C-alpha positions as CSV (number, residue, x, y, z in Angstrom):
1,M,0.0,0.0,0.0
2,A,3.0,2.3,0.7
3,D,4.2,1.8,-2.7
4,D,0.8,2.7,-4.3
5,T,1.0,6.1,-2.3
6,T,4.4,6.7,-3.3
7,E,3.7,6.0,-7.0
8,L,0.7,8.2,-6.9
9,E,2.8,11.0,-5.4
10,Q,5.3,10.7,-8.1
11,L,2.5,11.0,-10.8
12,F,1.2,14.1,-9.0
13,A,4.6,15.7,-8.9
14,Q,5.1,14.9,-12.8
15,A,1.8,16.6,-13.4
16,R,2.6,19.7,-11.6
17,Q,6.0,20.0,-13.4
18,A,4.5,19.3,-16.9
19,R,1.8,22.1,-16.9
20,S,0.8,23.1,-20.3
21,G,-0.5,26.7,-20.9
22,L,-3.5,27.7,-22.4
23,P,-3.2,28.1,-26.3
24,D,-2.9,31.9,-27.4
25,E,-5.8,31.5,-30.0
26,L,-8.1,30.0,-27.2
27,A,-7.3,32.7,-24.8
28,V,-8.0,35.4,-27.3
29,R,-11.4,33.9,-28.5
30,I,-12.4,33.6,-24.7
31,L,-11.5,37.1,-24.0
32,T,-13.2,38.6,-26.9
33,D,-16.3,36.6,-26.1
34,A,-16.3,37.8,-22.5
35,E,-15.9,41.5,-23.6
36,S,-18.8,41.2,-26.0
37,V,-21.0,39.8,-23.3
38,R,-19.9,42.5,-20.8
39,L,-20.6,45.3,-23.3
40,S,-24.0,43.9,-24.2
41,R,-25.1,43.8,-20.6
42,M,-23.8,47.6,-20.0
43,T,-26.1,49.0,-22.9
44,P,-29.8,49.2,-21.6
45,V,-32.4,47.8,-23.9
46,L,-35.2,50.4,-24.2
47,Q,-38.6,48.8,-24.5
48,P,-41.3,50.6,-26.2
49,R,-44.0,52.2,-23.9
50,R,-47.2,50.2,-24.1
51,S,-50.4,51.8,-24.7
52,L,-52.9,52.4,-21.9
53,W,-55.4,49.9,-23.4
54,A,-52.8,47.3,-23.6
55,R,-51.7,47.9,-19.9
56,L,-55.4,47.8,-18.8
57,L,-56.0,44.6,-20.8
58,D,-53.1,43.0,-19.0
59,G,-54.2,44.4,-15.6
60,F,-57.7,42.7,-16.1
61,G,-56.0,39.2,-17.0
62,G,-55.9,39.3,-20.7
63,W,-58.5,38.4,-23.4
64,P,-60.0,35.5,-21.4
65,S,-60.9,37.6,-18.4
66,M,-62.2,40.3,-20.7
67,G,-64.5,37.9,-22.4
68,G,-65.9,37.0,-18.8
69,L,-66.4,40.5,-18.0
70,V,-68.3,41.3,-21.2
71,A,-70.5,38.2,-20.7
72,A,-71.1,39.2,-17.0
73,S,-71.9,42.8,-18.1
74,A,-74.3,41.7,-20.7
75,A,-76.1,39.3,-18.4
76,G,-76.4,42.3,-15.9
77,V,-78.0,44.6,-18.4
78,W,-80.3,41.9,-19.7
79,I,-81.5,41.1,-16.2
80,G,-81.7,44.9,-15.4
81,F,-84.1,45.5,-18.4
82,S,-86.3,42.4,-18.0
83,A,-86.3,41.6,-14.4
84,P,-88.2,38.7,-13.2
85,D,-91.8,39.2,-12.1
86,F,-91.1,38.6,-8.3
87,L,-88.5,41.4,-8.2
88,P,-89.7,44.9,-7.8
89,D,-88.9,47.2,-10.8
90,P,-86.3,49.8,-9.5
91,A,-87.4,52.3,-12.1
92,T,-90.6,52.7,-10.3
93,Y,-88.8,53.7,-7.1
94,I,-86.8,56.4,-9.1
95,F,-89.4,58.0,-11.1
96,A,-92.3,57.4,-8.6
97,Q,-95.0,60.2,-8.7
98,D,-96.8,58.7,-5.6
99,S,-95.9,60.6,-2.5
100,S,-97.0,57.9,0.0
101,F,-93.9,56.1,-0.3
102,V,-92.1,57.0,2.9
103,V,-88.4,56.2,3.4
104,A,-88.2,56.8,7.2
105,D,-89.9,58.7,9.9
106,L,-87.6,61.8,10.4
107,G,-89.1,62.8,13.6
108,L,-87.2,63.6,16.7
109,D,-89.5,61.8,19.2
110,T,-87.5,59.6,21.6
111,T,-90.2,58.6,24.0
112,F,-90.2,55.0,22.8
113,L,-86.7,54.7,24.2
114,E,-87.7,55.7,27.8
115,D,-90.2,52.7,28.1
116,A,-87.5,50.2,27.5
117,E,-86.4,50.2,31.1
């Protein structure tokens, strides 16, 4: 086993002495490639400014989300114009000519609170 270690040490010593250098052509190619990469990273890439509509479209989630939004809006308008019979018509509340519709009693009478004790 000692012979194997000595032999291995001798091989390592030979490898340390017989170092071969990097070929000059390879070194030049590596350095020029590194310089071109460094210069490309230094120059900022200006991206064109996107329009307001494109940014809004991306903000809503793209075309699939806009399709869902349009469908929901169309359904809301349809239900609003042709409401089911069991729902009251909101237009009658807005344009009502009848004065009997009372929202709240605006009196300042608080006697009902005294009887609660």
